[in-house]
ROKENU-505292 format. One record per residue (C-alpha): residue number from 1; residue in one letter; x, y, z. Coordinates in steps of 0.1 Angstrom, whole numbers, m for minus. Each point is the difference from the previous one (the first is absolute). Layout:
REM residues N
NODE  resi  resn     xx     yy     zz
NODE   NUM     a      X      Y      Z
...
REM end
This chain:
REM residues 400
NODE  resi  resn     xx     yy     zz
NODE     1     m    679     91   m252
NODE     2     d      5    m15    m34
NODE     3     p    m19    m33     m5
NODE     4     v     15    m33     13
NODE     5     d    m14    m35     m3
NODE     6     s     14    m15     32
NODE     7     i      7     14     35
NODE     8     l     17    m18     28
NODE     9     v    m10     12     35
NODE    10     v     26     m8     27
NODE    11     d    m12      2     36
NODE    12     d     m6    m22     30
NODE    13     d    m31     18     11
NODE    14     p    m32    m15    m15
NODE    15     t    m19     33      6
NODE    16     q     24     20    m22
NODE    17     i      0    m27    m26
NODE    18     a    m38      1     m1
NODE    19     i      0     38     m4
NODE    20     l     26      0    m28
NODE    21     t    m17    m29    m18
NODE    22     a    m34     18      1
NODE    23     y     16     32    m12
NODE    24     f     18    m16    m30
NODE    25     s    m30    m21     m8
NODE    26     s    m20     31     m4
NODE    27     m     26     12    m25
NODE    28     q     m6    m32    m20
NODE    29     v     35    m14      4
NODE    30     a      1    m34    m17
NODE    31     e     20    m18     27
NODE    32     i      7      8     36
NODE    33     l     26    m22     18
NODE    34     h      7     m2     37
NODE    35     a     32     m7     20
NODE    36     r      4     m1     37
NODE    37     d     36     12      0
NODE    38     g     30      8    m23
NODE    39     a     11    m37     m3
NODE    40     h    m35    m10    m10
NODE    41     a     m1     28    m25
NODE    42     l     32    m12    m17
NODE    43     e    m15    m36     m2
NODE    44     i    m30     14    m17
NODE    45     l     21     20    m25
NODE    46     d     21    m31     m8
NODE    47     r    m30    m22     m8
NODE    48     h    m23     25    m16
NODE    49     p     m2     m6    m38
NODE    50     k      0     38     m8
NODE    51     p     19     30     13
NODE    52     v    m19     18     28
NODE    53     g     m6     36     m8
NODE    54     l     m2     15     35
NODE    55     i     10    m10     35
NODE    56     v    m17     17     29
NODE    57     s     20     m9     32
NODE    58     d     m1      7     37
NODE    59     l     34      6     16
NODE    60     k     m2    m18     34
NODE    61     m     m8    m37     m5
NODE    62     p     13    m32     16
NODE    63     n     26    m23    m17
NODE    64     m      9     26    m27
NODE    65     d     m8     37      3
NODE    66     g     m6     25    m27
NODE    67     y     36     13      0
NODE    68     e     15    m34     m7
NODE    69     l    m26     m6    m27
NODE    70     i     10     33    m17
NODE    71     r     36    m11     m1
NODE    72     l     m8    m35    m14
NODE    73     l    m24     15    m26
NODE    74     k     30     20    m12
NODE    75     s     23    m30     m2
NODE    76     r    m27    m19    m19
NODE    77     g     m5     28    m25
NODE    78     f    m36      7      8
NODE    79     k    m14     23    m28
NODE    80     g    m34      8     13
NODE    81     r    m11     29     23
NODE    82     i      0      1     38
NODE    83     a    m21     18     26
NODE    84     l      8     m1     37
NODE    85     f    m22      5     31
NODE    86     s      6     m2     38
NODE    87     g    m14     10     33
NODE    88     h     34     14     11
NODE    89     q     13     35     m2
NODE    90     k     m3     18    m33
NODE    91     e     38      4     m1
NODE    92     l      5    m37      1
NODE    93     i    m24     m6    m29
NODE    94     e     18     27    m20
NODE    95     n     34    m16      8
NODE    96     a    m13    m33    m13
NODE    97     a    m12     17    m32
NODE    98     n     33     17     m4
NODE    99     l     19    m33      5
NODE   100     a    m21    m16    m27
NODE   101     r      7     29    m24
NODE   102     m     37     m3      7
NODE   103     y     m2    m36    m10
NODE   104     g    m16     11    m33
NODE   105     l    m35    m12      7
NODE   106     d    m30     18    m13
NODE   107     v    m17     14     32
NODE   108     i    m33     17     m8
NODE   109     g     m8     11     36
NODE   110     h     m3     m8     37
NODE   111     i    m29      1     24
NODE   112     s     m4      2     38
NODE   113     k    m24    m22     18
NODE   114     p    m29     m1      6
NODE   115     l     m8     m4    m36
NODE   116     t    m28     21    m14
NODE   117     k    m16      4    m34
NODE   118     s     13     35     m3
NODE   119     s     36     m9      9
NODE   120     l     m1    m29    m24
NODE   121     d    m14     22    m28
NODE   122     k     29     24      4
NODE   123     v     24    m28     m9
NODE   124     f    m20    m22    m23
NODE   125     g    m26     24    m15
NODE   126     s    m27    m15    m22
NODE   127     r      1    m24    m28
NODE   128     k    m31     15    m15
NODE   129     s     19     22    m24
NODE   130     s     m7      8    m36
NODE   131     e      7    m25    m27
NODE   132     a     31     19    m12
NODE   133     g     31    m15     14
NODE   134     r    m17    m31     14
NODE   135     a     11    m36     m6
NODE   136     n    m22    m24    m18
NODE   137     a    m25    m19     21
NODE   138     d     22    m30      1
NODE   139     g     29     20     12
NODE   140     t     23    m10    m28
NODE   141     w      5     34    m15
NODE   142     p     25     14     m6
NODE   143     l     26    m27     m8
NODE   144     k     36      5    m10
NODE   145     e    m12     m4    m36
NODE   146     d    m25     28      4
NODE   147     v     26     24     13
NODE   148     s     25    m10    m27
NODE   149     a    m27      5    m27
NODE   150     a     m9     34     14
NODE   151     l     36     10     m2
NODE   152     d      1    m11    m36
NODE   153     k    m30     22     m7
NODE   154     g     14     30     18
NODE   155     l    m29      1     25
NODE   156     f     22     10     29
NODE   157     v      4     38      4
NODE   158     p     13     24     26
NODE   159     f    m24     21     20
NODE   160     y     17     30     16
NODE   161     q     m4     14     36
NODE   162     p     12     35      3
NODE   163     k     28     10     25
NODE   164     v      0     36     12
NODE   165     d     29     21     13
NODE   166     l    m10     13     34
NODE   167     l     26     28     m2
NODE   168     t    m10     15    m33
NODE   169     g    m36    m11     m1
NODE   170     s      3    m14    m36
NODE   171     i     m3    m35    m14
NODE   172     s     35    m16     m1
NODE   173     g    m10    m31    m19
NODE   174     a    m18    m33      5
NODE   175     e      3    m36      9
NODE   176     a     m8    m25    m28
NODE   177     l    m23    m28     12
NODE   178     v     m8    m29    m22
NODE   179     r    m36     m7    m10
NODE   180     w    m15    m27    m23
NODE   181     i    m28     13    m23
NODE   182     d    m19    m30    m10
NODE   183     p    m26      4    m28
NODE   184     e    m26    m20     18
NODE   185     r      8      6     37
NODE   186     g     12     36      0
NODE   187     v     27      9     24
NODE   188     v     13    m32     16
NODE   189     s     12      3     36
NODE   190     p     38     m2      3
NODE   191     g     m6    m24     29
NODE   192     l    m13    m26    m25
NODE   193     f     29      2    m25
NODE   194     l     31     11     18
NODE   195     p      4    m31     21
NODE   196     i     m4    m21    m31
NODE   197     a     25     21    m19
NODE   198     t     24     m3     29
NODE   199     n     m3    m37      6
NODE   200     s      1     m9    m37
NODE   201     g     31     20    m10
NODE   202     l    m19     26    m20
NODE   203     m      8     30     22
NODE   204     g     31     10    m19
NODE   205     r    m19     m1    m33
NODE   206     l    m29     20     16
NODE   207     t     24     26     14
NODE   208     i     17      5    m34
NODE   209     a    m34      5    m16
NODE   210     i     m9     27     26
NODE   211     v     34     17     m4
NODE   212     e     m6      2    m38
NODE   213     c    m34     15      5
NODE   214     v     14     25     25
NODE   215     i     28     10    m25
NODE   216     e    m26      5    m27
NODE   217     d    m22     21     23
NODE   218     m     29     21     12
NODE   219     q      6     13    m35
NODE   220     r    m31     22      2
NODE   221     p      8     37      3
NODE   222     e    m22      4     31
NODE   223     w     22    m25     19
NODE   224     a     32     21     m3
NODE   225     g     17      4     33
NODE   226     m    m20    m28     16
NODE   227     k     17    m30     18
NODE   228     i    m17    m34     m3
NODE   229     a      5    m27     26
NODE   230     i     m1    m36    m10
NODE   231     n     m1    m31     23
NODE   232     i     27    m25     m8
NODE   233     p     m6    m36     12
NODE   234     p     28    m17     20
NODE   235     g      6    m27    m27
NODE   236     m     13     26    m25
NODE   237     l     25     16     23
NODE   238     s     26    m27     m3
NODE   239     d      0      2    m38
NODE   240     i     32     18     m8
NODE   241     t    m13     10    m35
NODE   242     l    m29     20     15
NODE   243     p     18     34      0
NODE   244     d      9     m4    m37
NODE   245     i    m35    m10     m9
NODE   246     f    m15     30     17
NODE   247     m     26     25    m13
NODE   248     n     m3    m12    m36
NODE   249     r    m38      3      0
NODE   250     i     m1     33     17
NODE   251     g     28     14    m22
NODE   252     k    m17    m10    m32
NODE   253     a    m31     20     11
NODE   254     g     21     31      6
NODE   255     l     m7      0     37
NODE   256     k     23      3     30
NODE   257     t      6    m26     26
NODE   258     s     m4     27     27
NODE   259     q    m37      1     m9
NODE   260     f     m5    m35     15
NODE   261     c     m2    m11     36
NODE   262     l      2    m37      6
NODE   263     e    m18    m12     32
NODE   264     i     14    m30     19
NODE   265     t    m19    m14     30
NODE   266     e     17      0     33
NODE   267     s     m5    m38      5
NODE   268     t     20     m5    m32
NODE   269     v     29     20     15
NODE   270     l      5    m27     26
NODE   271     d     10    m25    m26
NODE   272     l     22     21    m23
NODE   273     d     30    m19    m14
NODE   274     p     31     13    m18
NODE   275     a    m16     m2    m34
NODE   276     t    m30     21     12
NODE   277     l     24     25     16
NODE   278     e     18      3    m33
NODE   279     v    m33      5    m19
NODE   280     l    m13     26     23
NODE   281     s     33     18      1
NODE   282     r      3      1    m38
NODE   283     l    m36     13     m3
NODE   284     r      8     27     25
NODE   285     i     33     11    m15
NODE   286     h    m17      3    m34
NODE   287     g    m26     24     13
NODE   288     f    m30    m21     12
NODE   289     e    m14      9     34
NODE   290     i     m4    m30     23
NODE   291     s    m28      0     27
NODE   292     i     m3    m23     29
NODE   293     d    m38     m7      1
NODE   294     d    m22    m11     29
NODE   295     f     26     12     25
NODE   296     g     m6    m11     35
NODE   297     t    m15    m34     m8
NODE   298     g     33    m19     m3
NODE   299     a     31      2     22
NODE   300     s     22     24    m18
NODE   301     n     24     21     21
NODE   302     i     24     28     m7
NODE   303     s     27    m24    m12
NODE   304     n    m24    m16    m25
NODE   305     l     m9     34    m14
NODE   306     r     37     12     m2
NODE   307     m     10    m32    m17
NODE   308     f    m24      4    m29
NODE   309     p     m4     31    m22
NODE   310     f    m35     12     10
NODE   311     n     m8     36     m3
NODE   312     e    m37     m2      9
NODE   313     l    m18    m14     30
NODE   314     k    m37     m8     m3
NODE   315     i    m18     m5     33
NODE   316     d    m25    m28     m1
NODE   317     q    m36     10      0
NODE   318     s     m8    m22     31
NODE   319     f     19     25     21
NODE   320     i    m13     31    m19
NODE   321     n    m36    m11      5
NODE   322     n      4     m4     38
NODE   323     v     23     29      7
NODE   324     l    m26     20     19
NODE   325     t    m13    m28     22
NODE   326     d     30    m24      5
NODE   327     a     31     12     19
NODE   328     f     22    m26    m16
NODE   329     s    m11     10    m35
NODE   330     a      7     37      8
NODE   331     e     34     m8     13
NODE   332     t      8    m21    m31
NODE   333     v     m9     29    m22
NODE   334     n     20     25     20
NODE   335     a     30    m24      1
NODE   336     s     m2     m6    m37
NODE   337     v      0     37     m8
NODE   338     s     30      5     23
NODE   339     l     18    m29    m16
NODE   340     a     m7     13    m35
NODE   341     r     13     34      9
NODE   342     m     32    m15     15
NODE   343     m      6    m20    m32
NODE   344     n    m10     27    m24
NODE   345     m    m29    m20    m13
NODE   346     r    m34     13    m12
NODE   347     v    m28    m14     21
NODE   348     v    m35     m8    m14
NODE   349     a    m32     m7     19
NODE   350     e    m23    m24    m18
NODE   351     g    m36    m10      6
NODE   352     i    m13     34     13
NODE   353     e    m38     m1      2
NODE   354     r     m8     28     25
NODE   355     k      8     37      1
NODE   356     e     12     m2     37
NODE   357     v     26    m26    m10
NODE   358     f     10     22    m30
NODE   359     d      5     30     23
NODE   360     y     20    m22     25
NODE   361     v     25    m14    m25
NODE   362     k      5     35    m16
NODE   363     a      7     15     34
NODE   364     k     26    m28      7
NODE   365     g     20      9    m31
NODE   366     v    m10    m28    m23
NODE   367     h     10     10    m35
NODE   368     q    m27    m17    m22
NODE   369     a    m34    m16      5
NODE   370     q    m24    m22    m18
NODE   371     g    m33    m17      8
NODE   372     y    m37      0     m7
NODE   373     l     m4     34     17
NODE   374     i     20     15    m28
NODE   375     a    m11    m22    m29
NODE   376     k     m7    m36     m8
NODE   377     p     21    m19    m27
NODE   378     m    m12     11    m34
NODE   379     p      7     m9    m37
NODE   380     a     26     18    m20
NODE   381     d    m24     23    m18
NODE   382     q    m16     11     32
NODE   383     i     33      8     18
NODE   384     t     13     18    m31
NODE   385     e    m28     25      7
NODE   386     y      8     m1     37
NODE   387     f     36      9     m8
NODE   388     s    m12     30    m21
NODE   389     h    m14     16     32
NODE   390     p     28     m7     26
NODE   391     h    m18     16     29
NODE   392     s    m35    m14     m6
NODE   393     w      5    m27     27
NODE   394     m     m3     27     27
NODE   395     r    m37      1     m6
NODE   396     s     m3    m35     12
NODE   397     i     19      9     32
NODE   398     a    m21     32      5
NODE   399     a    m33    m19     m4
NODE   400     a     10    m28     25
REM end
């Protein structure tokens, strides 16, 4: 878990509150607030002088339960993170987490009662990390001005995570993931700066900076034939000048639009308007590939997919990671592959960390895969060497 300065625990059970308070106190969280139900939690949020970084909430509570709290947090524009727990069936907790994600809330995990240190560690991890990527002791770093200054200095760069073709066994390209290389702190966690960039209107500028870096990197001879995926934030999709901006910059570099795949999260698809449909359609007709990312976490259906010009479906890693142990995750993967085949879309499995999962998705007919089992995100120079040996990734699989 990335550092937060204030946590709001929402539960009507004093025992659970005591457990969570002790746990977060051991992580040296500066402020731990308590609320007896959803209504009380909203009162605390209204009067608290600073934004709360994390809400940890039970689902079943008197007066206002966790489900209603989730809906009202969405309507109030809550920008922090959320974790859910309950003593009810695992499926109900997962449904609540999916509901929160559909509302656009940042859900970092869910836990079944009884709470234990090991179950809490799986969601919250440890704050005893290295100095690189940490906020200042007073919790004020980074600010909008810090992110803006880093953009001015060109400190944001793409790291690339390879994508492999499961049919040919070769590297098909990579996904560009933004990293902040700070001279003093090293590699800064995206969890620290992406929310600030999003909330302060800097995501468009940050995305363009990454696109320009990708365009420069793609002019290396070793990258010939590789397709690079870039994440596009929702706020840019309604800008009708976006296709011309991208095409002009790519054309000047002597590259082809077909070498780029633009990834759009599924939750964004739920709110697409006519301007966004025009932008995506123009990008697609001019040769860009369009991917629906994190598939399965929103509420897209066949009509959604047919309305918008996607040609790649990327199954969310939460389903991929659990495909061997959770029947619903397995069925989601199977249904996604069938849907992709029916709509002539390429299907990608992301977040693969185990060889057994790799073998499973390959057997199911997934076209491409990426994840730590294959390779972690790496700087441009390193992946250039990686591209020079297109079958070297197989050693990682064999050694697993």
